[in-house]
C-alpha positions in Angstrom: 109.9 81.2 55.4 110.3 84.5 57.1 110.5 87.8 55.2 113.7 89.6 56.1 115.9 92.4 54.6 119.6 92.9 54.7 121.2 96.3 54.8 124.7 96.2 53.3 127.0 99.2 54.0 130.4 99.7 52.3 132.5 102.3 54.0 136.0 102.8 55.4 138.0 103.1 58.7 138.2 106.9 58.5 134.4 107.4 58.1 132.9 109.1 61.2 129.4 109.9 62.6 129.3 112.5 65.4 133.0 111.9 66.1 132.6 108.1 66.4 133.9 105.6 63.9 130.8 105.0 61.8 130.8 101.2 62.4 130.7 101.9 66.2 127.9 104.4 65.7 125.8 101.9 63.6 126.2 99.1 66.1 125.2 101.4 69.0 122.1 102.6 67.0 120.9 99.1 66.1 121.6 97.8 69.7 119.6 100.6 71.3 116.6 99.9 69.1 116.2 96.5 70.8 114.8 94.8 67.7 115.3 91.4 66.3 118.4 92.4 64.2 121.9 91.3 64.0 124.8 93.5 62.9 128.2 92.3 61.7 131.3 94.4 60.9 134.2 93.1 58.8 137.3 94.9 57.8 138.9 94.4 54.4 142.6 93.8 53.7 142.7 95.4 50.3 140.5 97.8 48.3 140.0 100.9 46.2 137.7 103.9 46.3 135.9 106.1 43.8 138.6 108.8 44.2 141.3 106.5 42.9 142.8 105.7 46.2 144.1 102.2 46.6 144.7 100.5 50.0 146.6 97.3 50.7 148.3 95.7 53.7 151.1 94.5 51.4 152.7 97.9 51.4 153.0 99.6 54.8 152.7 103.1 53.5 149.2 102.2 52.0 147.9 100.2 55.0 145.5 102.9 56.2 141.9 103.6 55.7 141.0 100.0 55.0 137.6 99.2 53.6 134.8 98.3 56.2 131.6 96.4 55.5 128.7 96.7 57.9 126.0 94.0 57.4 122.6 94.2 59.1 119.9 91.5 59.0 116.5 92.3 60.3 112.7 91.5 59.8 111.2 93.3 56.9 108.7 95.1 59.3 111.6 96.8 61.1 113.3 98.3 58.0 111.5 101.7 58.2 112.8 102.1 61.8 116.4 101.5 60.7 117.1 102.6 57.1 116.5 106.4 57.2 118.9 106.8 60.1 121.5 104.5 58.6 121.3 106.4 55.3 121.9 109.7 57.2 124.8 108.2 59.2 126.8 107.0 56.1 128.4 110.2 54.7 131.2 108.3 53.0 130.1 105.0 51.5 127.4 103.0 49.8 124.1 101.7 51.4 122.3 98.8 49.7 119.3 96.7 50.7 118.4 93.1 49.7 115.5 90.8 50.1 116.1 87.7 52.2 114.1 84.5 52.8 115.0 83.3 56.2 114.4 79.7 57.2 114.6 80.2 60.9 115.7 82.9 63.4 116.7 81.8 66.9 118.0 83.9 69.7 119.0 83.4 73.3 117.8 85.5 76.2 120.7 86.9 78.4 120.0 88.8 81.6 123.5 90.2 81.9 125.2 91.1 78.6 128.9 90.4 78.8 130.0 93.9 77.9 128.3 95.5 80.9 130.6 96.4 83.7 129.9 97.3 87.3 130.7 100.9 86.6 127.9 100.9 84.0 125.3 99.9 86.6 126.4 101.3 90.0 125.1 104.4 91.8 128.0 106.8 91.8 129.4 108.9 94.7 127.5 107.3 97.5 127.3 108.7 101.0 129.6 107.3 103.6 130.8 107.8 107.2 134.1 107.2 109.1 134.6 104.7 111.8 134.5 107.6 114.3 131.1 108.9 113.1 128.2 108.6 115.5 125.3 106.5 114.7 122.8 109.4 114.6 124.7 110.8 111.6 124.6 107.4 109.9 120.9 107.0 110.6 120.1 110.5 109.2 122.1 109.7 106.1 120.2 106.5 105.6 116.9 108.2 106.1 117.7 110.5 103.2 119.0 107.7 101.0 117.4 105.0 98.8 119.7 102.5 100.4 119.5 100.8 103.7 123.2 100.3 103.9 126.0 102.8 104.4 129.8 102.3 103.7 132.3 103.1 106.5 135.6 104.4 105.0 139.0 105.2 106.4 141.0 108.4 105.8 141.9 107.2 102.3 138.2 106.7 101.3 138.7 102.9 101.4 135.8 100.9 102.7 136.4 99.1 106.0 132.9 98.2 106.9 129.2 98.6 106.3 126.4 99.9 108.5 123.0 98.4 107.6 119.6 98.9 109.1 120.0 95.5 110.8 123.3 96.7 112.4 121.5 99.8 113.8 118.8 97.6 115.2 120.8 94.7 116.6 123.9 96.4 117.8 123.0 100.1 117.8 119.7 99.7 119.8 117.5 101.4 117.2 114.0 100.3 118.2 112.2 100.5 114.8 113.1 100.2 111.1 114.2 103.3 109.2 110.9 103.6 107.3 109.0 103.7 110.6 111.5 106.1 112.1 110.9 108.5 109.2 107.2 108.4 110.0 107.6 109.0 113.7 106.7 112.4 115.2 109.7 114.8 115.5 110.1 114.4 119.3 110.2 110.7 119.1 112.6 110.8 116.2 114.9 113.2 118.0 114.8 110.9 121.1 115.8 107.8 119.0 118.6 109.7 117.2 119.9 111.1 120.5 120.2 107.5 121.8 122.0 106.4 118.7 124.5 109.3 119.1 126.0 107.5 122.1 127.7 104.9 119.8 130.1 105.2 116.9 130.1 103.4 113.6 133.1 101.3 114.6 130.9 99.8 117.4 128.2 98.3 115.2 129.5 98.1 111.6 129.7 94.8 109.8 133.2 93.8 108.9 135.2 92.7 106.9 133.4 94.5 104.1 132.8 92.8 100.7 133.7 95.0 97.8 133.8 94.7 94.0 136.0 96.6 91.5 134.3 98.9 89.1 135.9 97.3 86.1 134.6 93.8 86.9 131.8 92.4 84.8 128.3 92.9 86.2 127.7 89.1 86.2 130.7 88.7 88.5 129.1 91.2 90.9 125.8 89.4 90.9 127.5 86.1 91.5 129.3 87.6 94.5 126.1 89.2 95.9 124.3 85.8 95.7 127.2 83.8 97.2 127.6 86.2 100.1 123.9 86.9 100.6 124.3 90.6 100.5 121.8 93.2 99.0 124.5 95.7 98.0 128.2 96.0 97.3 130.5 98.9 97.8 132.3 99.5 94.5 136.0 100.5 94.5 138.6 101.7 92.0 141.9 99.9 91.4 143.4 101.7 94.4 140.6 100.4 96.6 138.8 103.8 97.0 135.0 103.9 97.2 133.5 105.1 93.9 130.0 103.7 94.0 127.4 101.3 95.4 125.8 98.4 93.5 122.4 97.4 94.7 119.9 94.8 93.4 117.8 97.7 92.1 120.8 99.0 90.2 121.2 95.5 88.6 117.5 95.4 87.7 117.6 98.9 86.1 120.5 97.7 84.0 118.7 94.5 83.0 115.7 96.6 81.8 118.0 99.0 79.9 119.7 96.2 78.0 116.8 93.8 77.5 114.7 93.9 74.3 111.0 93.2 74.1 111.0 89.5 73.8 107.2 89.4 73.2 107.8 91.4 70.0 110.4 88.9 69.0 108.1 86.0 69.4 105.3 87.8 67.5 107.8 88.0 64.6 108.4 84.3 64.8 111.8 84.6 66.4 112.4 81.5 68.5 113.9 82.7 71.8 115.6 80.2 74.0 116.1 80.5 77.8 113.0 82.7 78.4 111.9 82.6 82.1 108.5 83.3 83.5 107.1 84.6 86.8 105.8 81.1 87.6 109.4 79.9 87.6 110.3 82.1 90.7 106.9 82.3 92.3 106.8 81.6 96.1 103.5 79.9 96.8 103.8 79.0 100.5 102.4 82.4 101.7 99.7 82.7 104.3 96.4 84.4 103.4 93.5 85.8 105.4 89.9 86.6 104.7 88.5 90.2 104.8 86.8 89.3 108.1 90.0 88.3 109.9 90.7 90.3 113.1 93.6 92.6 112.6 95.4 91.4 115.7 95.5 88.0 114.0 96.9 89.7 110.9 99.6 91.2 113.1 100.5 87.8 114.5 100.6 86.3 111.0 102.8 89.0 109.5 105.2 88.7 112.5 105.7 85.0 111.9 106.1 85.4 108.1 109.6 86.2 106.8 108.2 87.9 103.7 106.3 90.4 106.0 103.2 90.4 103.8 99.7 88.9 104.0 97.3 88.6 101.1 93.6 89.2 101.7 91.5 86.9 99.5 87.8 86.1 99.1 86.2 82.7 99.2 87.1 82.2 95.5 90.8 83.1 96.2 90.6 86.4 94.3 93.1 88.9 95.6 91.4 91.8 97.4 94.3 93.5 99.0 97.7 93.2 100.7 98.6 94.0 104.3 102.2 94.7 105.4 103.5 96.0 108.7 103.8 99.4 106.9 100.1 99.4 106.0 99.3 98.8 109.7 101.6 101.5 110.8 100.1 104.1 108.4 96.6 103.0 109.2 96.9 103.3 113.0 99.0 106.4 113.0 96.5 108.2 111.0 93.4 107.2 113.0 94.3 106.2 116.6 97.3 107.7 118.4 96.7 105.4 121.4 96.7 102.3 119.2 99.8 103.6 117.4 101.7 103.5 120.7 100.5 100.0 121.4 101.4 98.8 117.9 104.9 100.1 118.3 105.3 98.5 121.7 104.0 95.0 120.8 104.7 94.6 117.1 107.0 97.1 115.4 109.6 96.9 118.2 111.8 93.9 117.8 110.3 90.4 117.5 107.3 89.8 119.5 105.1 86.8 118.9 102.2 87.5 121.1 99.3 90.0 121.1 98.8 91.3 124.7 95.3 91.9 126.2 95.6 95.7 126.0 96.4 95.7 122.3 93.8 93.1 121.5 91.1 95.1 123.3 92.1 98.3 121.3 92.0 96.4 118.1 88.7 94.7 118.7 86.3 95.0 115.8 89.0 96.1 113.3 89.4 93.6 110.4 91.7 92.9 107.5 89.3 94.6 105.1 89.8 97.9 107.0 93.6 97.8 107.1 94.4 96.3 103.7 96.0 98.2 100.9 93.7 97.9 97.8 95.8 100.0 95.5 97.5 96.9 94.1 100.3 96.4 91.6 100.3 92.8 90.4 101.8 90.6 87.7 100.4 87.6 86.0 102.2 84.2 86.6 102.5 83.6 82.9 104.4 87.0 82.4 108.0 87.0 81.4 110.5 87.7 84.2 111.5 90.9 82.4 108.0 92.3 82.8 108.0 91.7 86.5 111.5 93.3 86.8 110.2 96.3 84.9 107.2 96.7 87.2 109.4 96.3 90.4 112.0 98.7 89.0 109.6 101.4 88.0 107.6 101.2 91.3 110.7 100.5 93.5 109.0 97.4 94.9 110.8 94.8 96.9 108.0 92.3 96.5 105.2 91.8 94.0 102.0 89.9 94.3 101.2 87.4 91.5 97.8 86.4 90.2 96.6 83.9 87.7 94.5 84.7 84.6 91.3 84.7 86.7 92.8 87.2 89.2 93.2 84.6 91.9 96.2 85.0 94.3 99.0 82.7 93.3 101.9 83.9 95.5 104.6 86.5 95.6 108.0 87.2 94.1 110.9 89.1 95.6 114.0 90.9 94.3 116.2 88.1 95.6 114.3 85.3 93.8 114.3 87.3 90.5 118.1 87.8 90.8 118.8 84.2 91.5 116.6 82.9 88.6 118.0 85.4 86.2 121.6 84.5 87.2 120.9 80.8 87.0 120.7 81.0 83.2 124.0 82.9 83.0 126.2 80.8 85.3 
């Protein structure tokens, strides 16, 4: 048997707390606590009050200010977090508390609460360009944005296309990714932007554009993102005008805002169904290197790896560091300008699968141990998916290394895999 309490509130339709109907305010308060509590509200059909007032639906003139009952059931350990505030909120009514012996408490994990709409999660007032805008303007806007995609709108602010980092590279001729462009020296950056300025947005944008209305449910937007394979969706109002952008990061932020602490629930003997773990989304087919691996071999490995990361492990498979193309860029830019130029030519510029003799000679003697990033953020494979999402959201990470309980490298998870697994339980 589980020790629970019930809080029973008897009030009426006209009761208010901070200008809200008191029942709405109580529900919002309990929901925001993210505790193992349920709250039910029922409205009476007849009743009377201490002041002599009688209400009944049988007579139209008296069918106002109907009685309202708010019933909260929660673990005994949570009462002190709830009762003082509830007592303060009820300025017209009665608050009672009862002991309950609960046989079982079961709940179901839900990634995307049904009440959440796209407008609740989206980033509002996004930057945009017109079809006549030149690509240097688009690139500069993306350089100052957290997104790697930019809506193209017509004169009525209706989206007609999207310009992504991939569009700038494949059709615009941008030679390096935006992150690398931001790190380039000013002369080189100006040269690349000048070259981009010869083309307009209409020349490279992806069309037709896939949009979502702001009043749609968030789960519908996630379904659309997964079906169309897009990382972001322009959000429009009922007239089709751009009002926001919904990215995977926006979705994850909303998941974390709505999700309770399931570990606390389980500690209180609440049986939670549909929990998912990092091991359920873990990608294990990733290549690894030893600390002694020559860095030119690391470059070749990363270039052939769609996840663009390589784990550095010791002979016991313990994770020592991670190397990405970004780590290589920062390492060589800082220490060797000559090598920096070669790196850009043979690796960071689009798709090369070989390491030429000039580059190999310059990199001679440099190993993975020298280039790897040891300031690691990891997650355990037995952690809940929500924990991984919390880490990736807080750190704005696109990928997260996973280790077992001994610290051995187990694989990596991505935003896409997290979104797909979370959605699978909702479909």
